[in-house]
Backbone as CSV, one residue per row, in Angstrom:
resi,resn,N_x,N_y,N_z,CA_x,CA_y,CA_z,C_x,C_y,C_z
1,GLN,11.471,11.961,-7.786,10.789,13.265,-7.560,9.613,13.169,-6.619
2,VAL,9.344,11.992,-6.212,8.271,11.705,-5.138,8.980,10.888,-4.028
3,GLN,8.962,11.380,-2.807,9.487,10.714,-1.696,8.358,10.168,-0.924
4,LEU,8.538,8.913,-0.448,7.481,8.223,0.212,7.955,7.557,1.555
5,VAL,7.233,7.766,2.723,7.665,7.251,3.925,6.559,6.423,4.512
6,GLU,6.696,5.095,4.695,5.686,4.284,5.208,5.779,4.081,6.715
7,SER,4.732,3.871,7.484,4.795,3.581,8.800,3.473,2.690,9.171
8,GLY,3.551,2.240,10.400,2.346,1.386,10.885,2.548,0.033,10.877
9,GLY,3.488,-0.591,10.397,3.649,-2.102,10.522,3.959,-2.657,11.929
10,GLY,3.852,-3.849,11.999,4.162,-4.469,13.311,3.692,-5.862,13.419
11,LEU,3.719,-6.399,14.596,3.336,-7.700,14.840,1.947,-7.893,15.440
12,VAL,1.163,-8.643,14.791,-0.241,-8.793,15.339,-0.564,-10.273,15.190
13,GLN,-1.553,-10.709,15.995,-2.209,-12.026,15.917,-3.185,-12.086,14.852
14,ALA,-3.454,-13.232,14.327,-4.463,-13.549,13.278,-5.723,-12.969,13.689
15,GLY,-6.491,-12.325,12.801,-7.685,-11.555,13.159,-7.595,-10.274,13.678
16,GLY,-6.428,-9.741,13.886,-6.164,-8.341,14.340,-6.196,-7.409,12.971
17,SER,-5.916,-6.186,13.460,-5.902,-5.052,12.482,-4.567,-4.234,12.657
18,LEU,-4.274,-3.612,11.488,-3.143,-2.597,11.491,-3.663,-1.592,10.347
19,LYS,-3.086,-0.391,10.620,-3.329,0.651,9.727,-1.957,1.166,9.160
20,LEU,-1.763,1.168,7.852,-0.412,1.527,7.415,-0.633,3.090,6.759
21,SER,0.366,3.853,6.928,0.250,5.158,6.398,1.426,5.440,5.376
22,CYS,1.325,6.184,4.494,2.377,6.578,3.488,2.265,8.074,3.178
23,ALA,3.184,8.826,3.725,3.432,10.228,3.536,4.172,10.486,2.389
24,ALA,3.657,11.357,1.403,4.306,11.639,0.216,4.850,13.153,0.158
25,SER,5.822,13.325,-0.455,6.356,14.688,-0.655,6.999,14.859,-2.018
26,GLY,7.217,15.975,-2.526,7.873,16.210,-3.867,6.836,16.460,-4.929
27,ARG,6.997,15.733,-6.071,6.203,16.177,-7.262,5.122,15.152,-7.265
28,THR,4.129,15.297,-6.263,2.979,14.444,-6.182,2.010,14.807,-7.262
29,PHE,1.945,15.996,-7.722,0.894,16.473,-8.807,1.087,15.622,-10.104
30,SER,2.200,14.971,-10.287,2.542,14.141,-11.427,1.916,12.731,-11.310
31,THR,1.397,12.362,-10.203,0.957,10.978,-9.919,-0.515,10.887,-10.143
32,TYR,-0.976,10.015,-10.960,-2.363,9.709,-11.160,-2.796,8.656,-10.193
33,ALA,-1.990,7.629,-10.031,-2.404,6.501,-9.025,-1.292,6.150,-8.069
34,MET,-1.613,5.908,-6.856,-0.769,5.324,-5.935,-1.120,3.957,-5.380
35,GLY,-0.198,3.190,-4.861,-0.725,1.927,-4.567,0.235,1.279,-3.400
36,TRP,-0.271,0.099,-2.909,0.415,-0.619,-2.030,0.756,-1.898,-2.589
37,PHE,2.029,-2.392,-2.322,2.462,-3.624,-2.708,3.022,-4.437,-1.526
38,ARG,3.140,-5.797,-1.715,3.965,-6.439,-0.522,4.789,-7.605,-1.250
39,GLN,5.689,-7.980,-0.448,6.715,-8.903,-0.819,7.116,-9.818,0.320
40,SER,6.994,-11.097,0.224,7.458,-12.162,1.126,8.659,-12.826,0.686
41,PRO,9.388,-13.364,1.498,10.670,-14.107,1.143,10.281,-15.163,0.115
42,GLY,11.036,-15.165,-1.063,10.913,-16.187,-2.099,9.774,-15.876,-2.982
43,LYS,9.055,-14.822,-2.858,8.067,-14.469,-3.786,8.274,-13.068,-4.353
44,GLU,7.591,-12.892,-5.548,7.609,-11.606,-6.205,6.807,-10.590,-5.562
45,ARG,7.204,-9.319,-5.775,6.329,-8.328,-5.209,5.037,-8.303,-5.937
46,GLU,3.933,-8.214,-5.070,2.557,-8.354,-5.584,1.723,-7.168,-5.251
47,PHE,0.850,-6.849,-6.131,-0.222,-5.773,-5.915,-1.089,-6.036,-4.773
48,VAL,-1.365,-5.123,-3.958,-2.394,-5.127,-2.820,-3.509,-4.240,-3.079
49,ALA,-3.391,-3.026,-3.192,-4.449,-2.080,-3.582,-3.899,-0.785,-4.195
50,GLY,-4.885,-0.114,-4.884,-4.479,1.128,-5.579,-5.585,2.107,-5.517
51,ILE,-5.147,3.498,-5.667,-6.163,4.517,-5.536,-5.750,5.661,-6.313
52,SER,-6.814,6.274,-7.073,-6.568,7.434,-7.956,-6.385,8.672,-6.909
53,TRP,-5.400,9.507,-7.141,-5.153,10.623,-6.455,-6.313,11.573,-6.547
54,SER,-6.878,11.845,-7.835,-7.781,12.846,-8.033,-9.340,12.453,-7.792
55,THR,-9.657,11.208,-8.085,-11.042,10.674,-8.126,-11.276,9.672,-6.941
56,SER,-10.279,9.103,-6.287,-10.464,8.103,-5.161,-10.946,6.834,-5.720
57,ARG,-10.941,6.574,-7.040,-11.180,5.212,-7.504,-10.165,4.261,-6.945
58,THR,-10.744,3.087,-6.531,-9.679,2.160,-5.802,-9.861,0.723,-6.564
59,SER,-8.934,0.087,-6.264,-8.884,-1.337,-6.712,-8.099,-2.248,-5.690
60,TYR,-8.415,-3.527,-5.616,-7.819,-4.488,-4.641,-7.567,-5.826,-5.255
61,ALA,-6.501,-6.399,-4.777,-6.149,-7.752,-5.122,-7.352,-8.613,-4.520
62,ASP,-7.515,-9.708,-5.148,-8.717,-10.668,-4.663,-8.436,-11.117,-3.350
63,SER,-7.143,-11.248,-3.037,-6.806,-11.868,-1.707,-7.182,-10.996,-0.517
64,VAL,-7.445,-9.691,-0.770,-7.559,-8.801,0.270,-8.881,-8.006,0.291
65,LYS,-9.714,-8.282,-0.737,-11.028,-7.733,-0.966,-11.918,-8.027,0.307
66,GLY,-12.581,-7.030,0.839,-13.382,-7.126,1.940,-12.630,-7.209,3.382
67,ARG,-11.331,-7.205,3.274,-10.575,-7.014,4.540,-9.822,-5.785,4.489
68,PHE,-9.246,-5.321,3.436,-8.167,-4.193,3.362,-9.110,-2.993,2.667
69,THR,-8.697,-1.819,3.155,-9.410,-0.596,2.614,-8.235,0.484,2.421
70,ILE,-8.131,0.967,1.167,-7.179,1.899,0.825,-7.938,3.316,0.835
71,SER,-7.395,4.340,1.364,-7.908,5.661,1.319,-6.851,6.690,1.248
72,ARG,-7.374,7.944,1.176,-6.326,9.079,1.105,-6.695,10.264,1.670
73,ASP,-5.754,11.236,2.110,-6.045,12.413,2.643,-5.315,13.384,1.744
74,ASN,-5.885,14.102,0.822,-5.284,14.782,-0.175,-4.482,15.954,0.429
75,ALA,-5.108,16.634,1.417,-4.521,17.781,2.009,-3.248,17.425,2.752
76,LYS,-3.095,16.243,3.301,-1.915,15.784,3.971,-1.073,14.956,3.188
77,LYS,-1.417,14.798,1.810,-0.635,13.899,0.897,-0.228,12.601,1.498
78,THR,-1.222,12.038,2.074,-0.987,10.686,2.675,-1.970,9.726,2.140
79,VAL,-1.438,8.470,1.972,-2.400,7.328,1.656,-2.319,6.323,2.794
80,PHE,-3.484,5.700,3.006,-3.602,4.732,4.115,-3.992,3.384,3.614
81,LEU,-3.577,2.428,4.392,-4.197,1.012,4.133,-4.652,0.434,5.401
82,GLN,-5.894,0.348,5.650,-6.578,-0.172,6.872,-6.587,-1.698,6.539
83,MET,-6.073,-2.489,7.425,-6.069,-4.016,7.328,-6.671,-4.629,8.467
84,ASN,-7.834,-5.312,8.015,-8.540,-5.963,9.147,-8.635,-7.430,8.923
85,ASN,-8.898,-8.185,10.040,-9.015,-9.692,9.934,-7.741,-10.167,9.135
86,LEU,-6.596,-9.818,9.657,-5.372,-10.296,9.120,-5.045,-11.694,9.353
87,LYS,-4.475,-12.307,8.262,-4.172,-13.796,8.271,-2.653,-13.838,8.157
88,PRO,-2.153,-15.153,8.516,-0.697,-15.253,8.570,-0.146,-15.041,7.186
89,GLU,-0.876,-15.351,6.090,-0.447,-15.256,4.686,-0.335,-13.757,4.313
90,ASP,-0.751,-12.876,4.999,-0.557,-11.368,4.949,0.743,-10.899,5.354
91,THR,1.486,-11.789,5.951,2.941,-11.506,6.381,3.704,-11.116,5.263
92,ALA,4.325,-9.963,5.318,5.189,-9.467,4.223,5.725,-8.013,4.554
93,VAL,6.698,-7.540,3.757,7.059,-6.270,3.714,6.097,-5.423,2.852
94,TYR,5.504,-4.358,3.362,4.480,-3.711,2.468,5.217,-2.408,2.080
95,TYR,5.015,-2.093,0.721,5.686,-0.960,0.165,4.591,-0.021,-0.410
96,CYS,4.808,1.274,-0.220,3.851,2.302,-0.902,4.641,2.654,-2.181
97,ALA,3.773,2.908,-3.214,4.357,3.268,-4.618,3.541,4.382,-5.168
98,ALA,4.239,5.216,-5.901,3.683,6.280,-6.595,4.389,6.529,-8.009
99,GLY,3.723,7.393,-8.755,4.278,7.699,-10.022,3.522,7.065,-11.165
100,ALA,2.559,6.209,-10.942,1.919,5.459,-12.051,0.978,6.547,-12.795
101,SER,1.031,6.424,-14.228,0.194,7.269,-14.983,-1.180,6.707,-15.215
102,ARG,-1.455,5.438,-14.738,-2.794,4.835,-14.829,-2.894,3.806,-13.705
103,PHE,-4.068,3.331,-13.610,-4.237,2.272,-12.647,-3.397,1.009,-13.150
104,SER,-2.622,0.321,-12.329,-1.822,-0.776,-12.700,-1.475,-1.567,-11.553
105,ASP,-1.297,-2.960,-11.690,-0.824,-3.856,-10.609,0.517,-4.357,-11.019
106,ALA,1.164,-3.612,-11.849,2.484,-4.031,-12.290,3.580,-3.055,-11.522
107,PRO,4.442,-3.575,-10.787,5.409,-2.759,-10.116,6.181,-1.855,-11.154
108,ARG,6.587,-2.294,-12.277,7.249,-1.384,-13.339,6.497,-0.128,-13.630
109,GLU,5.299,-0.033,-13.323,4.455,1.178,-13.699,4.730,2.364,-12.655
110,TYR,5.362,1.968,-11.567,5.506,2.969,-10.477,6.981,3.320,-10.375
111,GLY,7.182,4.547,-10.386,8.543,5.102,-10.398,9.178,5.491,-9.047
112,SER,8.418,5.528,-7.997,8.715,5.973,-6.755,8.348,4.942,-5.691
113,TRP,9.229,4.566,-4.720,8.870,3.632,-3.787,9.279,3.985,-2.287
114,GLY,8.539,3.653,-1.319,8.930,3.834,-0.031,9.961,2.716,0.428
115,GLN,10.408,2.798,1.697,11.415,2.001,2.171,10.874,0.689,2.582
116,GLY,9.534,0.556,2.749,8.860,-0.632,3.227,8.662,-0.749,4.666
117,THR,7.554,-1.371,4.976,7.274,-1.512,6.523,6.868,-3.103,6.709
118,GLN,7.418,-3.749,7.808,7.235,-5.098,8.037,5.786,-5.319,8.739
119,VAL,5.117,-6.225,8.081,3.862,-6.638,8.747,4.003,-8.247,9.041
120,THR,3.885,-8.489,10.317,3.897,-10.076,10.650,2.705,-10.377,11.411
121,VAL,2.039,-11.487,10.889,0.748,-11.992,11.456,1.047,-13.317,12.040
122,SER,0.871,-13.546,13.366,1.156,-14.789,13.908,-0.159,-15.622,14.010
123,SER,0.046,-16.918,13.984,-1.240,-17.790,14.086,-1.355,-18.256,15.563
């Protein structure tokens, strides 16, 4: 019911920055929270950041606090993830997720997912 398209990934050097975008369409009115997750080879998908669609309440994984910022543009139905001071351990496929009825760091709570965008940080 919600379609998500991510963009903005790429290859950067450690210490650099990237800004990811997630454009949503469809039944976005049913979504309380949206989030960003990432997954590296051999690892489970992990929570990165989340935001409330109505109040802009945000949450972050400890590993990205102070470096990443999640934001939204309600009129454009777009969520952003500004990533600064990138580290090699940030290398992963980043996914936008929607459909959660509450703030959650569990992938199962999100019913809609984007296709993913690759972020690679070189040392």
